[in-house]
N, C-alpha and C positions, 0 to 999 in steps of 0.2 A: 305933947310929948311927940316929937317928930317920930314918923313912921319908920321902922328899922327896914333898911335895905337888905333884900334877902341875899345871901351869899351863895353863888351856883355851886353845886356839889363838884369836886374835881372829878375829872373825866378817870374812870377806872385805868389802872396801869395796863400796860401790854405785859403779859408773862412771857420774857425774854427765853426762859428756859424751853417753853414749849415749843417756840419758833426755833430755837436753836436744835433742838432735838429732830425737828422735822425737818430742818435744812441739812442735818447731818444724814437722816435717812435718804434724801434727796440725792446728795452727793455721792453715798456709798451705792446707790442704786445704780447709777450709772456705769460703776465698774461692772456689773452683770452685763448689761447691754453693750458695753465696748467688748466684752468677751465675746458676746454673738457675734461681733462683726469682724473681730481681729484675732480670732484663734479657730481652730479646727475642735474644740471641746464640744461644740454643740451638734456636730455632724457625724464625727468618726467615735465619739465615747462621751458618754455621761460623766462630767467632772464629779459627781457624788457616787459614781460607781466603783466601789472600793476594789474591785478586782481588774480594773483600768485606769484609773485616776492616780494621779500624783498628790503629795501634799500640797503643792503649791496652787494647783487646780481645784482640790477640793476647799480648800480655806477661801480662796477668790470665790468661789460660789457660794459656800456655806455663809460667809460673813453679810453678804446680801438678803440673805433671810430676815433680816431684822426690819427691811424697808416698808413692805406692804403691812405688816401688822401695826407698826409705828404709826405709819401715816393714818390707817383706817381707824385705829383706836384714838388719835389725834384728831380725827375729823370729827367723830363723836362728841371728845371733849369740846372743841371748839363750838358744837352746837349750844352746850351747856353755857360757856363764856358770852356768847351772844346772848342768850337768855338772861343771865345773871346780870348783864349791863344795861338791861332795860328794853330789849328789842321785844316788840309784842310776839306772843307766840305763833298767832295766825301768820305772821310776817315772815316767821322763820321757818314754819312749814312750807311756805310758798316757795322760799328761797332754796329749801331742800329738795321741793319737787321739780323745780324747774331748773336748778344747777343738776339733779339727777338726769333729767332728759337731755340736757346739754351734753353731760359727759357721753351718756350712751351714744349720742349723735357724733360726737367727736371721735368716739372709738373706732366707729366704722368710716370715717373719713380722714380728718387731719391725721389722726395716730397712726390708722392702718396705712397711708401712703407714707408716714415716715419709716414705718416697719420694712414696706416692700417695694417702695417707689414705682408702684403701678396702679392700674385700676382694674384689674383683673378681678371681677367679683365672683370668681368660681370658689374663692378660698374666703371664710369668714372666720376670724379669731376673737373669741369672747375673753378679753384679758382683764387686767386690773383696774382699767378705768370704767369699764362696762361694769365690774363688781361694785367699786365705789359708787357709781351713779344708781345703781338699783338698791343699794344699802341706803344712800341717802334718800331715797323715795320711801323705803320701809320705815327708816326712823322718822320721817315725816307724818307716817301714819300713827306711828307708836306714841307719838307726843301728844295725842288725843289721853293718854294713860297717866297716872301719877308718875313721877319721876322715879321712885322706889321701884314701882313695878315694872318700868322700862328696863331699869338695871338689873331687876331678877330675871327677867326673860332673857336679856342680853347672856348673862352669864350663865343661865342654865342651857341656853343653846351652845355656846362656847364649851361647857363640861360636857355635854350630854350627846352632842352630834355624832360622835364617833359609834354611838349604839345603832345608827342608821346604816352603819358601813356593811352589813350583811344583805341589805336591799340591792340588787342589781337593777339596773336598767332593762335588761331583756325580760325580767321577771314581769314587768308591768306592760308589756305588749306595746301597743300604739301611743302609749304614754312614756315610754322608756326615753325619748328625746328630752323630755321634761325633767325628769329625775336626773339627768346628766346635767342640765342647767343648774339645779337647785343643790345637788351634792356630789356627784361621780363626774370626773373628768373624763374627756375622750372625744370622739368624734362621732357626727351622724350626718345624714344627708337628707335634707327635707325635699330636695330635688335631686334626680340623677346627676345634674351638672354642678350642683353645690355641695361643698364640703363644709361643714361648721366644726370648728374645732373649740371646745369648751376648755379653757386653761384655769379660770376662775370659777368654780361652781359657788353659789350664792349664799347658802343657808349659813355658814360659819361666819363670813366676812359681816353678814347682817347683824348677827348677835354681836361681834366684836364692836362695831359701831355702836351699838345701843348700850354695851358696857361701858365703853369709852364716854358716853354722855353722862352716865351715872358717876363715872370717876371725876368728872370736871368739878363736882361740887368740893372735894378736897382741896382744890387748888386755890380755895379762899379762906382756908383755915389760917390762923396765926403761923408767922414764918416757920419758926422753929417746929412747932407741933405739924406743919403741913411737911416740913423735909425728912422729919422722921416717919411720920406716917407713910410717905410714898418709897422711903427707903425700905422700910418694913415691908410693905406689900409687894416690893420689887424682890426682896429676899424671900420672902415667903412663897411665890411664885417658882422662884428658882429652885427651892429646896422642895417643893411639891414636884418639879420636873424629876430632879434626882430621885425620889421616892419612887414615883410612878415608873419610871423608866427602869428603875432597878427591877422592881418586880416583873416588868415585862408582859403584862396581862393586858392592860386596857390605856387606850388613850392615842394608841397609835398600830395602824395595821402593819407597820414595816418594823419587825422586831429587831433588837440589836443582837450580837453575836461577837464572840471571841474572836478575833483575828490573828494574821500570822506575826503582828508587832503589837506593842503596847497604844502606839500612836494611832494605828487603824481601829484597833479596839475602840479607843477613843472617839474615833470619827464614827463608827458605828453606833456609839451610844448616842452622840449628838446629832445624827443625820436623822431627823423626822419627817413625816410627808407634808408637803408644803400644798398638794393638789389633791382634794381641798386641805386646808390647813387643820391638821389634827390637833387634839387638846395638847398634847406634849409639844408640838411644834410652836403653839402659842406660849406656852409657859416657858420654853427655852429661850424665846425671842424677848417676850414682853418682860419677863422677869428681870435680865440684866438692864433692859432699856429702861425700865422705871427706876432702877438704881442708878442710872446714869441721870436722868431727869432730876432726882433728888440732888445727885452731886452739882448739877448744872444750876441749880437753885441759887444764884449768886450774881453779883453785878457782872457785866460782860467784859471779857480782857481785850487786848489788840488783835487776838485771832479771832475769838468767838464773835467779836462785833462784826467782823467779816463774814464769817460763816452764816450768821442769824440772817444774812439777806436772802439766802435760798430758802428759808423757812417763812419768810414775808411774802413770796412769791412763788409756792411750789409749783402750782400748774403750769404758770408761763415758762418756769424752767424746764419741766417735763416734756411739755410741747415742742421746746426747741432742741432739746439735746438729742432726741431720736434721729430727726433728718440732718443734724450736723454730724453724728457719729457715721450715718451711712453715708453721707458725702464724702467723708473722709475715707471710708472703706473703698468707695468707688476710685477716689482717686489713687489709693494704694494699689488697688487691682489693676488700673490702667496703667501705672507705672511698673508694675510687676510682670504684668501678663500681656499688656495691649488691650484688654477687654475686661468687661465686669458683668456679663449678661448674668449670671447666676444673681446677682444683687439687684437685680429687677424681676425676680421671679417670686412665685409663690411658693410656700413650702410643698415638698420636702427637700428643695434646694438640690435635687440629684444631678444639676450640672456643674456643680462646684469644681474646682480642680482638685485632683487627688493629692497633689502636693500643696494645697492650702494649710500651711503649719505655722502660720504666725504664733509666735509664743507668748507667755505671759507679760514680758517685756514690752512688747506692741500693745497689749491690752491695757497696761497701766499707762504707757505714753500717750494713747489716744484718750484714755480717761482723764488725765491730767490737762491735756490740751483743751478738753471739752469744758471743763469746770472753769480754766481760766479764760477762755472765750467767751463763755456765757455769763461771767461775773459781771462785766460792766453793763450788761444788757439788764440783768435782774436788779442792779444797783439804780438804773434808770427808771425801770418800770416799778420798783418799791416806791421810789420818790415820788413817781406819778400817782400811785395809789394812796399815799399820805398827804398829798395836798389837794386831791380832787376827790369826788364823791360821786361820779358818774355810775349809774346803775350798771352799766354794762362790765365796770370793772370788777365786779363781784362775781363775773363768771369767767374770769382768767386768774 
């Protein structure tokens, strides 16, 4: 009898709904950064301050709350997907470690330049790319443990880290700066001439990425069961948010309160702490996001097939969108004022013109222009990654 020719197993399909949700998160994220450059809401008032904001500014800021939690959760999920597709765990750990270190390096170089257009290192910001980098390094270490234990650890961190809210940096003396990096946002000075601003404390984000790793196993269930499970999980998280927020006791240091109108009372209810991300913040963002993920679990349409490109190359998009927005802001300032010195300065930007009052229309026009201008570049890079497997492509 002739020997049977082995038939190679089909390559595991790409989960388009994961890439699409990640792409949507990246697109919406640019709204917030456009607002940073094209409105005065970041300098003269906080768009989430109910005493000073407007519904338009509040919703413009609040809708972007979904971006960081979705992206970090799906980063953990993507780690599981790579493992499920047969990549050796040791290789995955090495990629997490090296990618994490690479992201931390880029936070202080390329990303920083995109924000400030200067090399004045008297000011350092520990932002979202920094947090993702350290979370990847943490996950690389956790992968020595069984998947169920990694998942439990991640969920316990997400659910319980608000128990640490009472620990203040000043109570830890010389180690107060470390607690700021881990859990309490703020500024510290490692040197009289250097200010470090912690925007994304690490503990909750590390927990979220670990939980996302555990969530990945659900995505390989049978299609109907998977869709129902993800929808049910999203609904459960959303209902848990409503219940805990109504009680107003645990899960967020910022309590909601009745306001002058029903709309602003609703805003108070849904406005949860992002820095660091409270349990309620993660519930109110990830619950609806998972329900959207379940709804997207279907073949791509004419619009979604284009948006998914941003999810194929999210970091490439991120690296490009900041200098593009910043350059457009410089051009607009030169046209309006004849100068743009404040757009080359470090925070707190005290040299900004007092009448720098571009409105939300300018914010959304700049955002739309950014997305449209970057779409061809993202298509090109996605095609490059699809046809080539050079090692360096894994780091962009």
